[in-house]
KOLTOR-814231 format. One line per 2 residues: number of its first residue (from 1); their letters; for each residue x, y, z of C-alpha. Coordinates in Angstrom, 1 decimal. Example, Ala and Ser with C-alpha at 12.3 -4.5 7.8 and 13.67 -1.06 7.14 Angstrom:
2
1> AS> 12.3 -4.5 7.8 ~ 13.7 -1.1 7.1
end
This chain:
219
1> MP> 7.6 -4.0 7.8 ~ 6.5 -4.4 11.5
3> AT> 2.5 -6.5 11.2 ~ -0.1 -4.0 11.5
5> PT> -2.1 -4.7 14.5 ~ -5.7 -5.6 13.8
7> LS> -9.0 -4.6 14.3 ~ -9.8 -7.2 17.1
9> DI> -6.2 -6.4 18.4 ~ -6.8 -2.8 19.0
11> AA> -10.1 -3.9 20.7 ~ -8.4 -6.2 22.9
13> AR> -6.3 -3.1 23.8 ~ -8.8 -0.8 24.7
15> DA> -10.8 -3.1 26.6 ~ -7.1 -4.1 28.4
17> LT> -6.7 -0.1 29.0 ~ -9.8 0.6 30.6
19> AL> -9.7 -2.3 33.0 ~ -6.6 -0.8 34.3
21> DP> -7.7 2.9 34.5 ~ -11.7 3.6 34.5
23> AL> -10.9 7.4 33.8 ~ -10.4 6.0 29.8
25> AR> -13.9 4.7 29.9 ~ -15.3 7.8 28.9
27> AH> -12.7 8.0 25.9 ~ -13.4 4.5 24.9
29> AQ> -17.1 4.9 25.1 ~ -17.3 8.1 23.3
31> TP> -14.7 7.0 20.1 ~ -15.7 4.7 17.4
33> PF> -12.9 2.1 15.8 ~ -9.9 2.9 14.3
35> EW> -7.3 1.5 12.4 ~ -3.4 1.7 13.0
37> RL> -2.1 4.2 11.1 ~ 1.1 2.2 10.0
39> RR> 3.7 4.1 7.6 ~ 6.9 3.0 5.7
41> GG> 9.6 3.4 8.2 ~ 13.4 3.2 8.0
43> FE> 15.1 6.0 6.9 ~ 12.6 6.8 4.3
45> GL> 10.1 7.1 6.7 ~ 12.0 9.0 9.0
47> FR> 12.9 11.7 6.4 ~ 9.3 11.9 5.4
49> MI> 8.3 12.7 9.1 ~ 10.8 15.2 9.0
51> VE> 9.3 16.6 5.7 ~ 5.7 16.7 6.3
53> QQ> 6.0 18.3 9.6 ~ 4.4 22.2 10.5
55> VS> 2.7 22.0 7.0 ~ -0.6 21.1 6.2
57> VA> -1.5 17.8 4.9 ~ -2.3 19.0 1.5
59> SA> 1.6 20.5 1.3 ~ 3.0 17.9 3.1
61> AA> 1.6 15.5 0.1 ~ 2.9 17.6 -2.9
63> IW> 6.2 18.6 -1.2 ~ 6.9 15.0 -0.7
65> KR> 6.0 13.9 -4.3 ~ 8.6 16.5 -5.4
67> VV> 11.1 14.8 -3.1 ~ 10.4 11.4 -4.3
69> DG> 10.6 12.5 -8.2 ~ 13.6 14.7 -7.5
71> LD> 15.3 11.4 -6.0 ~ 14.5 9.5 -9.0
73> GV> 12.0 7.3 -7.0 ~ 14.7 5.8 -4.6
75> VT> 14.6 7.7 -0.6 ~ 17.6 6.5 0.7
77> PE> 20.7 8.1 2.6 ~ 23.0 7.9 -0.2
79> AV> 20.6 9.2 -2.7 ~ 19.8 12.4 -0.3
81> LA> 23.4 13.0 0.6 ~ 24.2 13.2 -3.3
83> KD> 22.3 16.4 -3.7 ~ 23.1 19.1 -2.0
85> FE> 21.5 21.9 0.1 ~ 19.8 24.4 -2.8
87> TL> 18.6 20.9 -4.6 ~ 17.0 20.0 -1.8
89> RS> 15.2 23.4 -1.1 ~ 14.5 23.2 -4.8
91> FG> 12.2 20.2 -3.9 ~ 10.0 22.6 -1.6
93> LS> 12.3 21.9 1.3 ~ 12.9 24.5 3.9
95> GQ> 17.1 24.8 3.9 ~ 16.7 23.9 7.9
97> KA> 14.8 20.7 6.7 ~ 17.6 20.0 4.0
99> RY> 19.9 20.4 6.9 ~ 18.1 17.8 8.4
101> GH> 17.8 15.3 6.1 ~ 21.7 15.4 5.7
103> EI> 22.0 14.8 9.3 ~ 19.7 11.7 9.5
105> AR> 21.1 10.5 6.3 ~ 24.4 11.2 7.3
107> AH> 23.9 9.3 10.9 ~ 23.3 5.7 9.0
109> VE> 25.8 5.9 6.6 ~ 28.6 6.5 9.3
111> GL> 26.7 3.7 11.4 ~ 25.7 6.3 14.4
113> ID> 22.0 4.5 13.5 ~ 20.8 1.4 11.7
115> FD> 17.4 2.2 10.3 ~ 17.4 -1.3 8.9
117> HL> 17.6 -3.0 12.0 ~ 16.0 -0.6 14.7
119> ER> 13.8 -3.4 16.1 ~ 16.4 -4.9 17.7
121> LS> 17.2 -1.7 20.0 ~ 14.6 -1.6 23.0
123> DE> 11.9 1.4 23.0 ~ 14.3 3.7 25.1
125> EA> 17.6 2.9 23.8 ~ 15.8 3.4 20.0
127> VA> 14.4 7.0 21.3 ~ 18.1 7.6 22.4
129> KL> 19.9 6.8 18.9 ~ 17.3 8.6 17.0
131> TA> 17.6 11.6 19.2 ~ 21.2 11.8 19.3
133> IK> 20.8 13.1 15.4 ~ 20.4 16.5 14.7
135> GV> 16.9 17.8 14.1 ~ 14.9 14.7 15.6
137> GK> 13.0 15.7 18.9 ~ 11.6 13.4 21.3
139> WT> 8.1 13.7 19.9 ~ 9.6 12.9 16.2
141> AE> 11.4 9.8 17.8 ~ 8.2 8.8 19.7
143> TF> 5.5 9.1 16.8 ~ 8.1 7.5 14.9
145> LM> 8.3 4.7 16.3 ~ 4.1 4.1 16.4
147> FC> 3.6 5.0 13.4 ~ 6.4 3.5 11.3
149> EG> 8.0 0.9 13.5 ~ 4.8 -0.2 15.0
151> RL> 5.4 -0.4 18.1 ~ 2.7 -0.8 21.1
153> DV> 4.3 0.6 24.0 ~ 5.3 4.0 23.7
155> FP> 3.4 7.4 24.5 ~ 4.8 11.2 22.9
157> AG> 3.7 12.5 26.4 ~ 5.0 15.7 24.8
159> DI> 2.3 16.1 22.3 ~ -0.3 18.9 23.7
161> AL> -3.7 17.3 22.1 ~ -2.8 14.1 24.2
163> QE> -2.1 16.2 27.2 ~ -5.5 17.8 26.5
165> AM> -7.4 14.5 26.2 ~ -5.7 13.2 29.5
167> RW> -7.1 16.2 31.3 ~ -10.5 15.7 30.2
169> AD> -10.3 12.1 30.4 ~ -8.9 13.2 34.6
171> GA> -11.5 15.9 34.9 ~ -9.0 18.1 35.5
173> AL> -8.2 21.8 35.7 ~ -4.8 22.1 33.4
175> RP> -3.4 20.1 31.5 ~ -0.1 17.8 32.7
177> RE> 3.4 18.8 31.4 ~ 5.4 16.3 29.8
179> KE> 6.8 14.7 32.9 ~ 3.5 14.6 34.8
181> AY> 1.9 12.8 31.3 ~ 4.5 10.6 30.8
183> LR> 4.3 9.3 34.6 ~ 0.3 9.0 34.0
185> SE> 1.0 7.2 31.3 ~ 2.4 4.6 33.3
187> AW> -0.9 3.1 34.0 ~ -1.6 2.4 30.5
189> RP> 1.1 -0.3 29.8 ~ 2.0 -2.4 27.6
191> HR> -0.8 -0.7 25.6 ~ 0.2 2.9 25.8
193> SV> 0.2 3.2 21.7 ~ -3.1 2.6 21.3
195> AA> -3.8 4.7 24.3 ~ -1.9 7.6 22.4
197> HL> -4.5 6.5 19.2 ~ -7.2 6.3 21.5
199> LW> -7.0 10.0 22.7 ~ -6.0 11.2 19.4
201> GW> -9.4 9.6 18.1 ~ -11.9 11.1 21.0
203> YG> -9.5 14.9 20.9 ~ -9.9 14.5 17.1
205> GV> -13.8 14.0 17.5 ~ -14.4 16.4 20.1
207> KR> -12.5 19.5 17.7 ~ -14.6 18.0 14.8
209> GE> -18.1 18.3 16.4 ~ -18.8 14.4 16.4
211> IA> -18.3 14.3 20.4 ~ -19.9 16.5 22.4
213> LE> -17.4 16.8 25.9 ~ -18.7 16.6 29.2
215> ET> -15.6 18.7 30.9 ~ -16.7 16.7 34.4
217> PP> -17.4 12.8 34.0 ~ -21.2 11.9 35.6
219> A> -21.5 10.7 38.9
end
């Protein structure tokens, strides 16, 4: 399990980000301190991310519990491959997610990716290996590296919430497209994962009504 960045690590990175890019100052000022959301990594972590996508938090937790119970508490590639699609679907998975579970498990078993030593790869190499697996898109790969591998300089630029928060930060009329968001995030190296957490925190606070957003920053 990678080391989880401490509150002081995150605070220092936030200060560095506002020094690198004053456009983040408002998000920094309005967003309370946050902890790093690190989850279990490896095969189990990626499979769980796939299982939990596009369902509510409550539904995700319930389905994942059924998956773990159905696999007798051992979530490994071999255990998943030992169950056919219909059995996996009986745990609450869609047919597509059941197939993706097999694809991810097979990739590990056949040596196409080594989940046990993924940290040996650079961010770019890891994203390439992950997205080579059917069912694993770029957003999933990047968020996996952030939340399950604890990588500090990854930015999932295709995320709509991040794009909207970037629009607010820059006082822009339109959200940046994915390619534009990647280019914009280059200014935040080597703290892009913290920048993503900050923007998500800011976005969530605004959407929950906890933060009053001024569309145009004060002069």
